[in-house]
C-alpha positions as CSV (number, residue, x, y, z in Angstrom):
1,M,185.9,-8.3,-139.7
2,T,185.2,-4.6,-139.5
3,E,181.9,-3.2,-140.6
4,P,181.4,-1.8,-143.9
5,S,180.8,1.5,-142.7
6,F,184.1,1.6,-141.0
7,P,185.8,3.1,-144.5
8,S,183.2,5.5,-145.1
9,R,182.8,6.8,-141.7
10,M,186.3,7.5,-141.3
11,R,186.4,9.5,-144.4
12,Q,183.3,11.3,-143.5
13,L,185.0,12.1,-140.0
14,R,188.3,13.0,-141.4
15,R,186.9,15.5,-143.9
16,E,184.3,17.0,-141.1
17,R,187.7,17.9,-139.1
18,G,189.2,19.5,-142.0
19,L,192.3,17.0,-141.9
20,S,194.0,15.6,-145.0
21,L,195.5,11.9,-144.7
22,R,198.9,13.7,-144.4
23,D,197.6,15.4,-141.3
24,L,195.9,12.1,-140.2
25,A,199.2,10.4,-140.8
26,K,201.2,12.6,-138.5
27,A,198.6,12.1,-135.7
28,T,198.6,8.6,-135.5
29,Y,202.1,7.7,-136.7
30,H,200.5,5.4,-139.6
31,A,201.6,6.1,-143.4
32,K,199.5,8.0,-145.3
33,T,198.7,5.2,-148.2
34,Y,198.1,2.9,-145.4
35,L,195.3,5.4,-144.0
36,H,194.1,5.7,-147.7
37,E,193.5,1.8,-148.0
38,L,191.8,2.0,-144.6
39,E,189.1,4.8,-145.9
40,T,188.9,2.6,-149.2
41,G,188.2,-0.6,-147.5
42,A,191.4,-2.2,-149.1
43,K,192.3,-3.2,-145.7
44,S,190.6,-3.8,-142.4
45,P,192.0,-2.1,-139.4
46,T,193.2,-3.7,-136.3
47,P,191.4,-2.6,-133.1
48,Q,194.4,-1.0,-131.9
49,T,194.8,1.3,-135.0
50,A,190.8,2.0,-135.0
51,R,191.5,3.2,-131.2
52,R,194.3,5.4,-132.6
53,V,192.2,6.7,-135.7
54,D,189.0,7.2,-133.3
55,D,191.2,9.5,-131.3
56,A,192.8,11.7,-133.6
57,L,189.5,12.1,-135.4
58,Q,187.8,12.6,-132.0
59,A,185.0,10.0,-132.7
60,A,184.2,9.4,-129.2
61,G,184.6,5.6,-129.8
62,E,182.5,5.4,-132.6
63,L,185.4,4.1,-134.9
64,A,186.8,1.8,-132.4
65,A,183.4,-0.2,-131.8
66,L,183.4,-0.7,-135.5
67,A,186.9,-2.7,-135.1
68,T,186.8,-6.3,-134.2
69,T,187.8,-7.2,-130.6
70,S,189.8,-10.6,-131.7
71,P,192.2,-9.5,-134.6
72,G,193.7,-12.0,-137.0
73,I,197.1,-11.8,-138.1
74,R,197.2,-9.7,-141.2
75,R,200.2,-11.7,-143.2
76,R,199.2,-10.4,-146.7
77,E,199.1,-6.6,-145.5
78,L,202.4,-7.0,-143.7
79,V,204.2,-8.4,-146.9
80,A,202.8,-6.1,-148.9
81,A,203.7,-3.4,-146.8
82,A,207.2,-4.4,-146.8
83,G,207.8,-4.9,-150.1
84,L,210.2,-7.7,-149.7
85,A,210.4,-10.6,-151.6
86,A,213.5,-12.8,-150.6
87,A,213.7,-16.7,-150.4
88,L,213.1,-18.4,-147.4
89,P,215.8,-20.5,-145.5
90,H,214.7,-24.0,-146.4
91,T,215.3,-25.0,-142.7
92,L,212.7,-23.3,-141.3
93,L,209.9,-25.0,-143.3
94,A,211.6,-28.5,-144.2
95,H,208.9,-30.5,-142.5
96,G,205.9,-28.5,-143.8
97,R,204.2,-25.5,-143.6
98,R,203.0,-25.7,-140.0
99,V,205.1,-23.1,-137.9
100,G,205.1,-24.1,-134.0
101,T,206.7,-22.5,-130.9
102,A,210.2,-24.3,-131.6
103,T,210.4,-22.0,-134.9
104,S,209.9,-19.1,-133.0
105,A,212.4,-19.9,-130.0
106,Q,214.8,-20.6,-132.8
107,L,214.1,-17.1,-134.7
108,I,214.6,-15.5,-131.2
109,E,217.8,-17.1,-130.4
110,R,219.4,-16.2,-133.8
111,T,217.9,-12.5,-133.5
112,A,219.7,-12.2,-130.2
113,R,222.9,-13.7,-131.8
114,L,222.9,-11.4,-134.5
115,R,221.9,-8.2,-132.6
116,R,225.3,-8.4,-130.6
117,L,227.3,-8.0,-133.8
118,D,226.4,-4.3,-133.5
119,N,228.7,-4.3,-130.7
120,Y,231.7,-4.5,-132.7
121,L,230.6,-3.5,-136.4
122,G,229.0,-0.9,-138.4
123,G,226.1,-0.6,-139.9
124,A,227.8,-1.2,-143.4
125,D,229.2,-4.7,-142.6
126,T,225.4,-5.9,-140.8
127,R,223.1,-3.9,-143.1
128,E,222.4,-6.9,-145.7
129,I,222.7,-9.4,-142.8
130,Y,219.8,-7.9,-140.9
131,T,217.7,-7.0,-144.3
132,A,218.0,-11.0,-145.0
133,E,216.5,-11.8,-141.8
134,V,213.7,-9.6,-142.3
135,E,212.8,-10.9,-145.6
136,A,213.2,-14.3,-144.5
137,T,210.9,-13.9,-141.3
138,T,208.2,-11.8,-143.8
139,R,208.3,-15.2,-146.1
140,L,208.2,-17.4,-143.2
141,I,205.0,-15.2,-141.8
142,Q,203.5,-15.2,-145.6
143,N,203.7,-19.1,-146.1
144,G,203.6,-20.5,-142.6
145,A,200.7,-21.7,-140.9
146,Y,200.3,-20.9,-137.4
147,N,198.0,-20.2,-134.7
148,Q,197.4,-16.4,-133.3
149,P,199.9,-16.6,-130.4
150,T,202.4,-18.0,-132.6
151,G,201.6,-15.3,-135.6
152,R,202.1,-12.5,-132.9
153,Q,205.4,-14.1,-131.9
154,L,206.5,-13.9,-135.3
155,L,205.4,-10.4,-135.8
156,A,207.5,-9.3,-132.8
157,I,210.8,-10.9,-134.1
158,L,209.8,-9.3,-137.5
159,A,209.5,-5.8,-135.8
160,E,213.1,-6.4,-134.0
161,Q,214.5,-7.7,-136.9
162,A,213.1,-4.5,-138.8
163,Q,214.6,-2.2,-136.2
164,L,218.0,-3.9,-136.6
165,A,217.9,-3.5,-140.3
166,G,216.7,0.3,-140.0
167,W,219.1,1.0,-137.3
168,A,222.4,-0.5,-139.7
169,A,220.7,1.5,-142.9
170,F,221.2,4.4,-140.5
171,D,224.3,3.7,-139.4
172,A,225.5,3.4,-143.1
173,G,224.3,7.0,-144.0
174,D,220.9,5.6,-146.0
175,H,218.1,7.6,-143.7
176,R,215.5,6.7,-146.0
177,D,215.8,3.2,-146.0
178,A,216.4,3.4,-142.4
179,E,213.3,5.3,-141.7
180,G,211.1,2.9,-144.1
181,K,212.4,0.0,-142.0
182,F,211.6,1.7,-138.7
183,R,208.0,2.4,-139.4
184,F,207.5,-1.1,-141.0
185,S,209.2,-2.2,-137.5
186,L,206.4,-0.1,-135.7
187,A,203.5,-1.5,-137.8
188,A,204.3,-5.0,-136.9
189,A,204.8,-4.1,-133.3
190,R,201.6,-2.6,-133.0
191,D,200.0,-5.9,-134.8
192,A,201.7,-7.9,-132.6
193,E,200.4,-6.1,-129.6
194,D,203.9,-5.6,-128.1
195,R,203.5,-2.4,-126.2
196,A,207.4,-2.3,-125.6
197,L,208.3,-2.6,-129.1
198,T,206.0,-0.2,-130.4
199,G,207.4,2.1,-127.6
200,K,211.0,1.4,-128.9
201,G,209.8,1.9,-132.6
202,L,208.5,5.3,-131.6
203,A,212.0,6.1,-130.3
204,F,213.5,5.4,-133.7
205,L,211.3,7.8,-135.1
206,A,212.0,10.1,-132.6
207,Y,215.5,10.2,-133.7
208,Q,214.6,10.5,-137.3
209,Q,212.7,13.5,-136.3
210,L,215.5,15.1,-134.5
211,T,217.4,15.1,-137.8
212,T,214.6,16.1,-140.1
213,G,213.3,18.8,-138.0
214,G,210.1,17.0,-137.1
215,R,208.4,16.7,-133.7
216,G,211.3,14.6,-132.0
217,P,210.6,15.4,-128.3
218,D,206.8,15.0,-128.8
219,T,207.4,11.3,-130.3
220,A,209.9,10.3,-127.8
221,S,207.6,11.3,-125.1
222,A,204.9,9.4,-126.9
223,A,207.3,6.1,-127.1
224,C,207.3,6.3,-123.3
225,E,203.6,6.6,-123.1
226,A,203.1,3.7,-125.6
227,A,205.3,1.3,-123.5
228,G,203.5,2.4,-120.5
229,S,204.2,1.8,-116.8
230,T,203.8,-2.0,-116.9
231,A,207.0,-2.4,-119.0
232,T,209.9,-3.8,-117.5
233,P,212.4,-1.4,-115.9
234,R,215.2,-1.9,-118.4
235,V,212.7,-1.0,-121.1
236,R,211.2,2.2,-119.8
237,T,215.2,2.9,-118.9
238,L,216.1,3.0,-122.4
239,L,212.8,5.2,-123.8
240,H,213.0,7.6,-121.2
241,L,217.1,8.1,-121.7
242,R,216.2,8.3,-125.3
243,A,213.6,10.9,-124.4
244,A,216.1,12.9,-122.5
245,W,218.6,13.0,-125.4
246,A,215.3,14.3,-127.7
247,F,214.8,17.0,-125.0
248,A,218.6,18.1,-124.7
249,V,219.0,18.2,-128.2
250,A,215.9,20.4,-128.2
251,G,217.5,22.7,-125.8
252,D,214.9,21.8,-123.1
253,A,217.2,21.1,-120.1
254,P,214.5,20.8,-117.3
255,A,212.7,18.1,-119.5
256,A,216.2,16.2,-120.3
257,V,217.1,16.4,-116.6
258,R,213.6,14.7,-115.7
259,H,213.6,12.2,-118.0
260,L,217.4,11.3,-116.8
261,G,216.4,11.1,-113.5
262,I,213.6,8.6,-114.4
263,G,215.6,6.4,-116.5
264,T,218.6,6.2,-114.1
265,T,216.3,5.3,-110.9
266,L,214.5,2.7,-113.0
267,L,217.9,1.2,-113.5
268,S,218.1,0.1,-110.2
269,Q,214.6,-1.6,-110.1
270,R,214.2,-5.1,-110.4
271,A,211.9,-6.5,-113.0
272,D,209.3,-9.1,-112.1
273,R,209.8,-11.0,-115.4
274,P,212.3,-11.2,-118.0
275,E,213.7,-8.3,-119.6
276,P,213.6,-8.7,-123.6
277,D,216.9,-9.5,-125.3
278,W,216.8,-6.2,-126.9
279,V,217.7,-4.2,-123.8
280,Y,220.8,-6.6,-123.0
281,W,223.1,-3.5,-123.0
282,V,221.2,-1.3,-120.9
283,D,223.0,-0.6,-118.0
284,S,224.6,2.0,-115.6
285,T,227.2,2.4,-118.2
286,E,224.8,3.3,-120.8
287,G,223.4,5.8,-118.4
288,E,226.4,7.3,-117.7
289,I,226.9,7.6,-121.3
290,M,223.6,9.1,-122.2
291,T,223.6,11.5,-119.2
292,G,227.1,12.9,-120.2
293,R,226.0,13.4,-123.8
294,C,223.0,15.2,-122.9
295,W,225.0,17.7,-120.8
296,A,227.5,18.0,-123.6
297,V,224.7,19.1,-126.0
298,L,223.6,21.3,-123.4
299,H,226.9,23.0,-123.2
300,R,227.4,22.2,-119.5
301,P,231.0,20.9,-119.7
302,L,231.7,20.4,-116.0
303,R,228.6,18.1,-115.6
304,A,229.7,16.2,-118.8
305,I,233.1,15.6,-118.6
306,P,233.4,13.4,-115.2
307,V,230.6,11.4,-116.3
308,L,231.8,10.7,-119.8
309,E,235.4,9.8,-118.5
310,R,234.5,7.4,-116.1
311,A,232.0,5.5,-118.4
312,L,234.5,5.6,-121.4
313,A,237.0,3.8,-119.1
314,T,235.2,0.8,-119.5
315,F,235.4,0.7,-123.2
316,C,237.8,-1.3,-125.0
317,D,238.9,-0.5,-128.6
318,T,237.2,-3.3,-130.3
319,Q,233.9,-1.4,-129.9
320,A,235.5,1.3,-132.2
321,R,232.2,3.0,-133.3
322,D,230.7,3.6,-130.1
323,K,234.0,4.6,-128.2
324,A,234.7,7.0,-131.1
325,L,231.4,8.6,-131.4
326,Y,231.4,9.0,-127.3
327,L,235.1,10.4,-127.3
328,S,233.6,13.1,-129.9
329,W,231.2,14.2,-127.5
330,L,234.0,14.4,-124.6
331,A,236.0,16.3,-126.9
332,D,233.1,18.8,-127.5
333,A,232.8,19.4,-123.6
334,Y,236.5,19.8,-123.4
335,L,236.4,22.9,-126.0
336,D,233.2,24.0,-124.1
337,A,235.6,24.0,-121.2
338,N,238.2,26.1,-123.1
339,E,240.7,23.1,-122.6
340,V,241.7,23.2,-126.1
341,E,244.7,20.6,-126.1
342,Q,242.8,18.3,-124.1
343,A,239.9,18.5,-126.7
344,C,242.1,17.9,-129.5
345,Q,244.0,14.8,-127.8
346,T,240.4,13.2,-127.4
347,A,239.2,14.0,-130.7
348,A,242.6,12.5,-132.0
349,D,241.9,9.1,-130.2
350,A,238.5,9.2,-131.8
351,F,239.9,9.7,-135.3
352,R,242.3,6.7,-134.9
353,L,239.6,4.5,-133.9
354,A,236.8,5.5,-136.7
355,G,239.4,5.0,-139.3
356,G,238.2,1.2,-140.1
357,V,234.5,1.4,-139.0
358,G,231.8,0.7,-141.2
359,S,229.9,3.4,-140.2
360,V,229.5,7.3,-141.4
361,R,228.4,8.6,-138.0
362,P,232.3,9.0,-136.1
363,V,233.8,10.8,-138.9
364,Q,230.8,13.0,-139.4
365,R,230.4,13.9,-135.6
366,L,234.4,14.6,-135.3
367,Q,234.0,16.8,-139.0
368,T,231.4,18.9,-136.7
369,F,234.0,19.0,-134.1
370,L,237.0,20.2,-136.5
371,D,234.4,22.9,-137.5
372,R,234.3,24.3,-134.0
373,L,237.9,24.5,-133.9
374,E,238.0,27.3,-136.6
375,P,238.7,30.2,-134.0
376,F,241.8,28.4,-132.7
377,A,243.2,27.5,-136.5
378,T,246.9,28.2,-135.6
379,V,246.8,26.6,-132.1
380,P,249.5,23.8,-132.6
381,C,247.2,21.1,-131.5
382,V,244.8,22.1,-133.6
383,V,247.0,22.1,-136.9
384,E,248.3,18.6,-135.7
385,L,244.4,17.3,-135.6
386,R,243.7,18.6,-139.0
387,A,246.6,17.1,-140.4
388,L,245.6,13.6,-138.7
389,A,242.1,14.0,-140.1
390,A,243.4,14.5,-143.4
391,A,245.5,11.6,-143.3
392,A,243.0,9.4,-141.7
393,P,241.4,6.4,-143.8
394,T,238.1,6.6,-144.8
395,R,236.6,2.9,-145.3
396,P,234.1,2.5,-148.3
397,R,231.1,1.4,-147.0
398,L,230.2,-2.0,-148.0
399,S,226.4,-1.5,-148.8
400,G,224.2,1.4,-149.4
401,S,225.0,4.9,-149.7
402,T,223.8,8.0,-148.1
403,T,220.8,8.6,-149.7
404,P,220.8,12.3,-151.8
405,G,219.0,14.9,-149.7
406,T,219.1,13.3,-146.6
407,Q,222.6,14.1,-145.3
408,E,222.9,13.2,-141.4
409,N,223.1,16.3,-139.0
410,P,225.5,14.9,-136.7
411,E,224.8,17.5,-134.1
412,R,221.3,16.3,-133.8
413,W,221.1,12.4,-134.2
414,E,223.6,10.4,-132.2
415,P,221.8,7.2,-131.0
416,R,223.9,4.4,-129.8
């Protein structure tokens, strides 16, 4: 339990520092409503949250000292934060309320299988599937009985599932829902005391901020710091490559190069323990893709083209969404190199792949590329590409839609 003085002292310190709840939310990466609940005593902070608030309010350890050193699993708070209420699959609690390691193992395996759908399907195809998993696991946490280690495992699983659901919502064009799920995932990861997943959650928020004009590079750097130097090599690779992308989009080439160097170097290191399944796809090809994309957005085509061509040679057409996206960056690089015909041919290949994909992103990226071709409007290959684009099938999204006011900026948001 937290001492009764925590809410009043937190409120007092915040006011003394001249900060609003919104200001504190930005500094701590917690929701404003959650911080309000801490100040009013409606909820109790975990030690991790208390330390974060303590740092933001420059409390010199006072607030952190008021928090318990042995946190419980805040099941009801998580369910309330999620705002979800779906029926739990009967098989998970078929033999009573007790949840043990066998159930956790089952969910881990199931999540790993579902994660691989993203290799071949767009978010419109997978969004409802992933959201149902979040709802089912939330209900399991709410209704099950388990010890603290199992509870933390369940929270980590929930964090992973929420990231998948948020990613699918983003891929389908619903950015408001995506951000909500990313933030919920971040809260679950922190409560699970999983630093690697916390870093990944911050990395998703960094991508969102690149879209909305927030502090993307700062948050991407915070993601690397959150995971820490003890995270496994592939986890650190992922976070540093994503930080490189954030800095490249911001036009900070030195910082982008630094993070690319760290990320690609870590790829050659061996882990002293198993890597989490959610980095199964982080390999040398991913390193080349991210390197090429960074150079492309920095308008360095001579560096972007060779690595993108080499990496794309390993992709098959069944990976239609990702291949179309990466081809769009290659087309941009060709155009920067004044190879207009090659750029158009590459974009045409991307359009053919993007037609049946349940994702809004490839066509949005390609539309941006078409806009860049305006000075070459009368060139035959450009005329042909625009005709192809006009005739390209637009597959309706299967679930959700782009939230009004949150249209994706394809120049500034292209995670895997």
